[in-house]
Backbone bond lengths (Angstrom), bond angles and torsions (degrees), N, CA, C in turn:
res aa  C-N    CA-C-N  psi(-1)  N-CA   C-N-CA  omega(-1)  CA-C   N-CA-C  phi
1 M - - - 1.434 - - 1.523 108.14 -
2 H 1.326 116.76 138.64 1.461 121.42 178.79 1.521 108.70 -123.39
3 F 1.309 116.82 143.43 1.447 121.96 174.80 1.516 108.48 -96.61
4 K 1.323 117.08 167.39 1.460 121.64 -177.13 1.519 112.19 -56.78
5 N 1.318 117.57 -32.42 1.460 119.66 -177.78 1.520 112.34 -81.38
6 G 1.334 117.62 3.93 1.455 121.17 175.27 1.516 114.76 84.90
7 V 1.303 117.15 -3.77 1.458 119.29 179.74 1.519 108.50 -73.92
8 V 1.290 115.84 130.70 1.457 120.69 179.78 1.520 108.29 -70.49
9 A 1.315 115.64 125.25 1.456 119.08 176.22 1.516 107.88 -78.27
10 V 1.274 115.35 138.56 1.450 118.71 -179.11 1.517 108.15 -138.30
11 V 1.272 115.05 135.68 1.446 119.07 176.50 1.515 106.82 -76.07
12 V 1.306 115.93 124.21 1.458 119.66 -173.38 1.521 111.25 -99.82
13 L 1.268 112.94 37.95 1.454 117.72 179.58 1.507 109.27 -112.59
14 T 1.259 116.16 149.94 1.452 120.88 176.72 1.517 107.83 -143.00
15 L 1.304 114.68 160.14 1.453 118.50 176.23 1.513 109.24 -85.98
16 A 1.300 115.07 130.63 1.459 120.62 171.59 1.520 105.19 -118.35
17 R 1.279 116.88 139.25 1.462 119.00 -176.99 1.516 110.40 -97.40
18 I 1.314 114.34 132.99 1.450 121.29 179.12 1.524 107.33 -118.54
19 V 1.292 115.55 126.90 1.454 119.58 -179.16 1.519 108.57 -92.91
20 R 1.295 115.43 131.31 1.458 120.21 174.57 1.524 107.90 -147.62
21 M 1.284 115.32 156.16 1.458 119.14 176.03 1.522 108.15 -82.46
22 D 1.290 115.57 128.12 1.447 120.45 175.22 1.519 107.90 -71.94
23 Q 1.313 115.65 141.09 1.454 119.58 -178.48 1.528 112.27 -55.00
24 T 1.317 115.97 -38.26 1.461 118.65 -178.16 1.517 111.91 -77.09
25 G 1.336 117.61 -18.94 1.456 120.28 -177.60 1.510 113.28 -99.33
26 A 1.315 117.79 -13.99 1.457 120.45 -175.45 1.519 110.46 -64.07
27 G 1.293 115.79 121.52 1.455 120.32 173.59 1.507 115.27 84.50
28 N 1.326 119.84 -6.31 1.461 118.99 -178.38 1.522 112.32 -107.05
29 G 1.338 116.80 14.90 1.454 120.15 176.02 1.513 114.70 91.20
30 D 1.343 117.80 -7.62 1.461 119.59 177.28 1.524 109.33 -69.62
31 P 1.333 116.80 148.35 1.468 119.45 -179.72 1.523 110.90 -70.88
32 P 1.341 116.67 161.46 1.463 118.93 174.90 1.522 109.09 -60.73
33 M 1.315 116.36 149.97 1.457 120.58 179.11 1.522 108.58 -100.32
34 I 1.309 116.26 145.57 1.456 122.04 -179.43 1.518 107.89 -106.10
35 I 1.320 116.46 126.43 1.452 120.87 -179.61 1.519 109.14 -112.59
36 P 1.346 117.66 114.71 1.456 118.90 174.37 1.522 108.88 -66.90
37 Q 1.288 116.79 140.45 1.450 121.34 178.95 1.516 108.53 -148.51
38 V 1.303 116.10 143.89 1.452 120.38 178.30 1.512 108.06 -71.09
39 S 1.297 115.93 135.49 1.454 121.23 -177.46 1.516 111.37 -70.78
40 D 1.331 116.31 139.40 1.453 121.81 173.85 1.516 110.64 -79.93
41 S 1.299 117.55 -10.32 1.457 121.81 -173.33 1.516 109.85 -122.88
42 Y 1.306 115.63 140.16 1.451 119.87 176.14 1.514 111.15 -79.60
43 E 1.315 118.45 -8.42 1.453 121.09 -178.24 1.529 111.01 -60.69
44 V 1.327 117.40 -24.33 1.456 120.63 177.20 1.527 109.95 -61.08
45 L 1.325 117.25 -33.70 1.453 122.26 -174.34 1.523 113.43 -89.92
46 R 1.289 117.33 -20.32 1.456 121.34 -171.70 1.507 111.90 -98.29
47 P 1.310 115.63 148.53 1.462 117.94 171.25 1.527 108.63 -67.39
48 A 1.317 116.44 170.37 1.459 120.84 -177.59 1.522 111.64 -60.23
49 S 1.323 117.65 -27.92 1.455 120.27 -178.82 1.530 111.13 -87.37
50 T 1.313 115.75 162.13 1.455 122.18 178.55 1.529 109.38 -72.40
51 P 1.341 117.99 137.43 1.466 120.13 178.21 1.533 110.94 -58.63
52 E 1.315 115.03 149.06 1.464 121.03 -176.81 1.524 112.20 -54.88
53 F 1.336 118.06 -42.07 1.461 119.39 -176.76 1.522 111.90 -62.69
54 L 1.338 117.51 -32.55 1.464 119.49 176.73 1.525 111.35 -76.23
55 N 1.314 117.41 -32.04 1.470 119.95 175.03 1.523 110.95 -64.56
56 L 1.325 117.10 -33.37 1.462 121.37 -179.15 1.529 112.65 -79.80
57 A 1.324 116.90 -19.35 1.465 121.55 -178.59 1.528 110.43 -78.96
58 T 1.331 115.25 157.37 1.466 120.04 175.29 1.525 108.73 -74.64
59 D 1.318 116.70 169.46 1.465 120.82 178.52 1.524 111.22 -57.67
60 N 1.332 116.91 -44.86 1.467 119.99 179.99 1.521 111.76 -65.44
61 Q 1.328 117.25 -38.27 1.464 120.79 178.11 1.525 110.87 -66.18
62 R 1.332 116.48 -42.38 1.471 120.80 177.07 1.522 110.35 -60.61
63 K 1.327 115.92 -45.40 1.470 120.44 -179.76 1.527 110.29 -59.53
64 E 1.327 116.52 -43.61 1.464 120.83 179.31 1.533 111.00 -61.09
65 Y 1.325 117.03 -43.67 1.462 121.07 179.59 1.530 110.77 -64.52
66 I 1.308 117.01 -45.27 1.470 121.12 -178.69 1.523 110.55 -63.60
67 E 1.332 117.37 -37.71 1.468 120.20 176.12 1.525 110.75 -62.79
68 L 1.326 116.89 -41.60 1.470 120.28 176.60 1.524 110.43 -60.70
69 E 1.311 115.16 -50.84 1.461 122.02 -174.29 1.524 113.25 -64.87
70 S 1.303 117.31 -33.06 1.464 120.05 -174.00 1.525 113.41 -86.66
71 N 1.320 118.55 -2.56 1.458 121.32 -179.53 1.529 109.79 -80.40
72 M 1.324 116.18 106.26 1.466 122.45 -177.32 1.533 113.20 -78.55
73 N 1.334 117.31 -6.10 1.458 120.83 -174.78 1.525 113.59 -103.76
74 V 1.309 117.23 12.19 1.465 121.94 178.87 1.527 107.99 -106.31
75 P 1.331 117.71 133.36 1.465 118.87 176.67 1.530 111.06 -55.05
76 V 1.316 115.63 143.20 1.462 121.84 -174.99 1.530 111.35 -56.24
77 G 1.323 118.09 -42.74 1.465 120.70 179.80 1.516 112.28 -64.68
78 T 1.314 116.33 -39.83 1.461 121.14 177.35 1.517 110.21 -66.30
79 L 1.317 116.46 -39.78 1.463 121.26 177.89 1.522 110.27 -60.67
80 R 1.321 117.08 -46.43 1.467 120.10 -179.27 1.529 110.26 -62.30
81 K 1.332 117.04 -42.30 1.467 119.75 178.27 1.524 110.61 -61.93
82 A 1.326 116.85 -40.22 1.471 120.53 178.75 1.528 110.75 -65.82
83 Q 1.325 117.24 -39.89 1.465 120.36 178.01 1.529 110.81 -67.06
84 D 1.322 116.82 -40.88 1.464 120.64 176.53 1.530 110.34 -61.43
85 A 1.336 116.19 -43.56 1.468 120.60 179.18 1.527 110.55 -64.30
86 W 1.333 116.59 -39.11 1.475 121.12 177.28 1.522 109.51 -57.58
87 A 1.318 117.43 -50.15 1.466 121.24 -177.92 1.529 111.14 -66.31
88 T 1.323 117.07 -39.86 1.462 121.18 179.95 1.522 110.59 -65.01
89 K 1.328 116.53 -41.51 1.465 121.40 179.33 1.528 110.82 -60.18
90 I 1.316 116.97 -40.35 1.464 121.08 -179.42 1.522 110.12 -74.43
91 G 1.327 116.26 -43.80 1.457 121.43 177.07 1.521 113.77 67.87
92 G 1.315 115.06 -164.25 1.463 122.55 176.02 1.513 114.32 55.48
93 P 1.333 116.19 -142.73 1.466 120.82 -176.91 1.534 113.39 -63.01
94 V 1.343 117.03 -30.02 1.475 119.52 178.70 1.523 109.46 -65.38
95 L 1.317 116.88 -46.17 1.469 120.76 178.77 1.524 110.79 -62.16
96 D 1.316 116.88 -45.05 1.467 120.29 179.49 1.529 111.20 -59.43
97 A 1.332 116.64 -45.50 1.468 121.06 179.83 1.528 110.59 -67.15
98 Y 1.330 117.34 -37.17 1.463 121.76 178.09 1.530 109.91 -62.98
99 I 1.321 117.14 -45.52 1.468 121.01 179.55 1.529 110.13 -60.83
100 R 1.318 117.26 -42.87 1.478 120.46 177.42 1.532 110.34 -63.14
101 H 1.328 116.40 -41.73 1.470 121.23 -179.77 1.533 110.46 -61.51
102 V 1.316 116.27 -47.45 1.468 120.83 -179.63 1.529 110.18 -64.09
103 A 1.327 117.07 -40.21 1.467 120.40 178.75 1.528 110.93 -64.16
104 T 1.326 117.06 -39.40 1.468 121.21 177.78 1.523 110.36 -64.95
105 E 1.340 116.67 -45.01 1.468 120.20 176.92 1.525 110.71 -61.25
106 D 1.324 116.61 -41.92 1.461 121.55 -179.76 1.525 110.79 -60.99
107 A 1.324 116.72 -44.10 1.468 120.81 179.16 1.523 111.02 -63.96
108 A 1.325 117.41 -41.14 1.466 121.00 178.76 1.527 110.58 -64.90
109 K 1.316 116.80 -40.33 1.465 120.50 179.41 1.528 111.26 -68.30
110 A 1.327 116.68 -37.04 1.468 120.33 177.28 1.525 110.50 -64.83
111 A 1.323 116.86 -41.16 1.471 120.58 177.97 1.526 110.36 -64.31
112 E 1.326 116.82 -42.01 1.470 120.26 178.73 1.524 110.55 -66.55
113 A 1.327 117.94 -39.71 1.465 121.01 178.09 1.526 110.57 -63.12
114 A 1.325 117.39 -39.89 1.469 120.92 177.82 1.525 110.58 -64.56
115 R 1.334 116.44 -41.23 1.464 120.54 177.73 1.527 110.14 -62.46
116 M 1.332 116.33 -44.11 1.460 120.32 179.76 1.524 111.18 -66.24
117 D 1.338 117.26 -41.16 1.467 120.47 178.10 1.524 110.61 -57.36
118 K 1.325 115.85 -44.25 1.464 120.78 -179.97 1.532 110.52 -63.42
119 A 1.333 116.78 -45.22 1.467 120.81 -179.56 1.525 111.14 -65.60
120 V 1.325 116.93 -44.10 1.464 121.05 -177.87 1.527 110.70 -67.99
121 G 1.319 117.73 -31.21 1.458 121.37 179.70 1.517 114.01 -60.95
122 T 1.318 117.46 -20.18 1.466 121.51 -179.96 1.527 112.58 -92.76
123 L 1.323 117.49 -3.12 1.466 121.30 -174.88 1.524 111.85 -88.01
124 S 1.319 114.90 170.52 1.464 121.10 176.43 1.525 109.77 -63.40
125 Q 1.315 115.43 161.94 1.463 120.77 178.95 1.527 110.63 -59.27
126 A 1.319 117.40 -39.97 1.468 120.81 -179.85 1.526 111.05 -62.97
127 A 1.318 117.43 -42.09 1.468 121.06 179.20 1.528 110.40 -68.43
128 Q 1.325 117.36 -37.65 1.467 120.37 177.74 1.525 110.83 -64.16
129 E 1.329 116.32 -40.86 1.465 120.10 178.36 1.524 110.76 -66.20
130 A 1.322 117.37 -40.69 1.466 120.98 177.85 1.524 110.36 -62.71
131 D 1.327 116.86 -43.05 1.466 120.92 178.22 1.523 110.62 -60.98
132 K 1.318 116.94 -41.26 1.468 120.93 -179.67 1.529 110.64 -61.48
133 V 1.330 116.95 -42.68 1.467 121.03 179.03 1.528 110.32 -65.03
134 I 1.319 116.31 -46.45 1.467 120.64 -177.29 1.524 110.93 -65.80
135 R 1.317 117.17 -44.57 1.477 118.76 178.19 1.523 111.28 -66.22
136 G 1.325 116.75 -32.13 1.468 119.80 175.60 1.519 111.59 -61.46
137 I 1.317 116.18 -39.65 1.467 120.78 176.76 1.527 109.59 -65.09
138 I 1.316 116.27 -48.54 1.464 121.23 -176.68 1.526 111.22 -61.74
139 M 1.314 117.41 -36.36 1.465 121.12 -176.78 1.532 113.44 -85.99
140 N 1.316 117.82 -2.53 1.462 121.47 -178.81 1.525 109.34 -77.83
141 D 1.319 116.74 101.31 1.455 119.52 -174.82 1.523 113.90 -79.22
142 S 1.328 117.64 4.38 1.463 119.94 173.95 1.532 111.46 -89.92
143 L 1.330 116.43 -5.00 1.465 121.37 178.55 1.521 110.77 -96.48
144 T 1.332 115.82 152.58 1.464 120.42 173.10 1.523 108.37 -82.26
145 R 1.325 116.67 165.62 1.466 119.37 177.64 1.527 110.42 -63.04
146 K 1.330 117.55 -35.79 1.473 120.16 177.17 1.525 110.60 -61.85
147 E 1.333 116.33 -45.47 1.466 120.51 179.94 1.523 110.96 -63.84
148 I 1.316 116.98 -41.35 1.462 120.70 178.82 1.518 109.95 -61.31
149 N 1.324 117.05 -47.35 1.466 120.68 178.95 1.523 111.29 -56.31
150 A 1.325 116.20 -47.48 1.465 120.50 -177.44 1.527 111.30 -65.50
151 L 1.325 117.33 -44.39 1.464 120.59 -178.58 1.524 112.47 -66.90
152 V 1.332 117.30 -41.03 1.468 120.14 178.32 1.523 109.81 -64.28
153 A 1.325 117.27 -45.84 1.467 120.35 179.39 1.529 110.34 -60.64
154 S 1.322 116.78 -41.67 1.463 121.19 179.38 1.532 111.16 -63.34
155 Q 1.324 117.07 -45.24 1.463 120.81 178.98 1.525 111.46 -62.86
156 M 1.316 116.21 -41.78 1.465 119.93 -179.55 1.529 110.91 -63.64
157 Q 1.318 116.96 -37.08 1.463 120.02 -179.82 1.521 112.21 -71.45
158 L 1.327 117.21 -22.44 1.464 121.13 179.15 1.525 113.20 -80.92
159 L 1.321 116.75 -15.13 1.463 119.98 -176.83 1.522 111.79 -70.84
160 P 1.324 117.22 142.96 1.461 119.63 171.21 1.533 108.46 -60.35
161 P 1.329 118.14 145.91 1.471 120.82 -176.91 1.531 113.90 -52.26
162 R 1.327 117.78 -39.53 1.463 120.45 -179.71 1.524 110.82 -62.72
163 V 1.318 117.31 -45.71 1.467 122.03 -179.70 1.524 109.79 -68.03
164 F 1.321 116.33 -42.63 1.467 121.32 178.30 1.525 110.45 -56.13
165 N 1.323 116.18 -51.04 1.466 120.45 -178.39 1.524 111.83 -66.21
166 E 1.324 116.87 -41.46 1.465 120.62 179.00 1.534 110.45 -60.12
167 L 1.303 116.04 -45.11 1.460 120.94 -178.01 1.527 111.79 -67.75
168 T 1.306 117.60 -46.54 1.465 119.71 -176.74 1.522 112.33 -70.40
169 V 1.317 118.13 -36.83 1.469 120.37 178.80 1.526 110.10 -67.49
170 A 1.319 117.36 -41.05 1.468 121.07 -178.17 1.524 112.30 -66.42
171 L 1.317 117.40 -28.27 1.461 120.67 -175.00 1.519 113.49 -92.74
172 Q 1.308 117.43 2.83 1.470 119.50 179.28 1.497 111.19 -77.11
């Protein structure tokens, strides 16, 4: 997806795996179950250092960006548009660095999607269908990160244990 200003829109969500004991498996020798969940934090996606575009921004500009990014109640698509507008408003080297940052994230996400496509292609039809539903939720930019987290967790809990395990093991 491209916006009018040419900035590549990128979904800034990733799967983070959370291990928990399933109620039905607790104590009966079943292994812990892994639940993919969209991260509430962008730190999963970022290197330990601050992105170049934020280093180039002033303190007030950085604060404004961080406030945008940390709002869990804004739909993902709206958030991306607001971040694009933030960078466009500042312009200059910040905008250039932001565009490079988004392009780098986009390339990393495309590589991960290709890896997941390959892994999911080897799974049962039921696991492939479950993956399609879950990725559809994750890619829905009209949802907030909170809504995505809740819907993905709900879908994962509805899966039969065999499909759940097949899907989570394949995506590790």
